[in-house]
C-alpha positions in Angstrom: 40.6 -48.5 44.0 40.0 -51.8 45.8 42.0 -54.8 44.7 40.7 -58.3 45.0 42.9 -60.8 46.7 41.9 -64.3 46.0 43.1 -67.4 47.8 42.4 -71.1 47.8 39.4 -72.4 45.9 38.3 -68.9 45.0 41.6 -68.2 43.3 41.3 -71.5 41.3 38.0 -70.3 39.8 39.5 -67.1 38.4 41.6 -67.7 35.3 43.3 -64.7 33.7 46.2 -66.4 31.9 49.4 -67.2 33.6 51.1 -67.0 37.0 53.8 -64.4 37.6 56.3 -64.6 40.5 57.2 -61.1 41.8 60.2 -60.7 44.2 61.0 -57.0 44.0 58.9 -53.8 43.8 56.2 -55.7 41.8 55.1 -57.3 45.0 53.6 -53.9 45.8 49.8 -54.0 45.3 49.5 -50.3 44.3 52.3 -50.5 41.8 50.8 -53.6 40.2 47.4 -51.9 40.1 49.0 -49.4 37.7 51.2 -51.7 35.8 48.9 -54.7 35.5 45.3 -53.7 36.2 44.0 -57.3 35.6 46.4 -58.9 38.0 45.1 -60.8 41.0 47.1 -62.1 44.0 47.1 -65.9 44.1 49.3 -66.2 47.2 52.9 -66.2 48.3 55.7 -68.7 47.5 59.3 -69.5 47.4 61.9 -70.0 44.6 64.7 -72.3 45.7 68.3 -72.1 44.5 68.3 -68.3 44.1 69.1 -65.2 46.1 68.0 -61.6 46.0 70.4 -59.0 44.6 70.2 -55.3 43.9 72.1 -54.6 40.7 74.0 -51.6 39.4 70.8 -50.1 38.0 69.5 -50.0 41.6 66.7 -52.6 41.1 66.2 -56.2 42.1 67.1 -59.4 40.4 67.6 -62.9 41.5 70.7 -64.9 40.8 71.4 -68.7 41.2 72.7 -69.6 44.6 72.7 -73.1 46.0 71.1 -73.5 49.4 69.3 -70.1 49.3 65.7 -69.2 48.4 63.7 -66.1 47.6 60.2 -65.4 48.7 57.7 -63.5 46.7 54.1 -62.9 45.6 52.4 -65.0 42.9 50.1 -63.0 40.7 47.7 -64.3 38.0 48.1 -62.0 35.1 46.5 -61.5 31.7 48.3 -61.3 28.3 47.8 -57.5 28.5 49.5 -57.5 31.9 52.4 -59.5 30.6 52.9 -57.1 27.7 52.8 -54.2 30.2 55.4 -55.9 32.4 57.6 -56.5 29.4 57.6 -52.8 28.7 58.2 -51.8 32.4 61.0 -54.3 32.7 62.7 -53.4 29.5 62.6 -56.8 27.9 62.9 -55.5 24.3 65.9 -53.4 25.3 67.5 -56.4 27.0 67.3 -55.1 30.6 65.4 -58.1 31.8 64.7 -61.5 30.3 61.7 -63.8 31.0 61.7 -67.4 32.0 59.4 -70.0 33.5 60.3 -71.4 37.0 58.8 -73.8 39.5 57.6 -71.9 42.6 56.6 -73.7 45.9 53.5 -72.0 47.2 53.0 -71.4 50.9 50.3 -74.1 50.8 53.0 -76.6 49.8 51.8 -77.0 46.2 54.2 -76.1 43.3 53.2 -74.2 40.2 54.9 -72.9 37.1 55.3 -69.1 37.0 56.8 -66.4 34.8 59.7 -64.5 36.3 61.9 -61.7 35.1 65.7 -61.9 35.5 67.8 -58.8 35.1 70.6 -59.0 32.6 72.8 -56.9 34.9 73.9 -59.1 37.8 76.7 -57.0 39.3 75.9 -55.8 42.9 74.9 -52.2 43.2 73.1 -49.7 45.5 69.3 -49.6 45.5 67.5 -46.5 44.1 66.2 -44.1 46.8 63.0 -45.5 48.4 63.2 -48.8 46.4 64.0 -51.2 49.3 61.5 -49.5 51.5 58.8 -50.3 49.0 60.1 -53.9 48.6 60.3 -54.5 52.4 56.8 -52.9 53.0 55.3 -55.2 50.3 57.0 -58.2 51.8 55.4 -57.3 55.2 52.1 -56.6 53.6 51.9 -60.0 52.0 53.2 -61.6 55.3 56.3 -63.1 53.8 58.5 -64.6 56.6 59.7 -61.8 58.9 63.2 -63.1 58.8 63.1 -62.8 55.0 62.0 -59.2 55.3 65.1 -58.7 57.5 67.3 -60.3 54.8 65.9 -58.0 52.2 66.6 -55.0 54.4 70.2 -56.2 54.8 70.8 -57.0 51.2 69.5 -53.6 50.1 71.9 -51.8 52.5 74.9 -54.0 51.9 75.3 -53.4 48.2 
């Protein structure tokens, strides 16, 4: 299956619903094709004032941290995609909660985006293969190479 990746003016003409900022395994194009078949990559961006964390469930979350930032992928998603993400992230069970945040795009523009924060914020060990997927997705989307290194370290430290 071929996924469309839209950037710039082309992305602005395609309106599915809302922006979603992914920082963990949902940066992976193949995973998102299954979870959110309508999703389209808009670009990459950065959320200031937060840091990446693997929690005791072995998955990613972000926690407030002055002076730090996380990089990720901005997707445009449909309402059906949002409902799917809610199920995968366990919103109804309280595993993750949703919020809207301001993300600075690589282009310099800022945009509002949906993000999922895990309820569990104690540091843990990543599930087998999880960080490899996250780092590969970061490289695929050309997130800063030093950030991919930080992800590798954060995944192995906890």
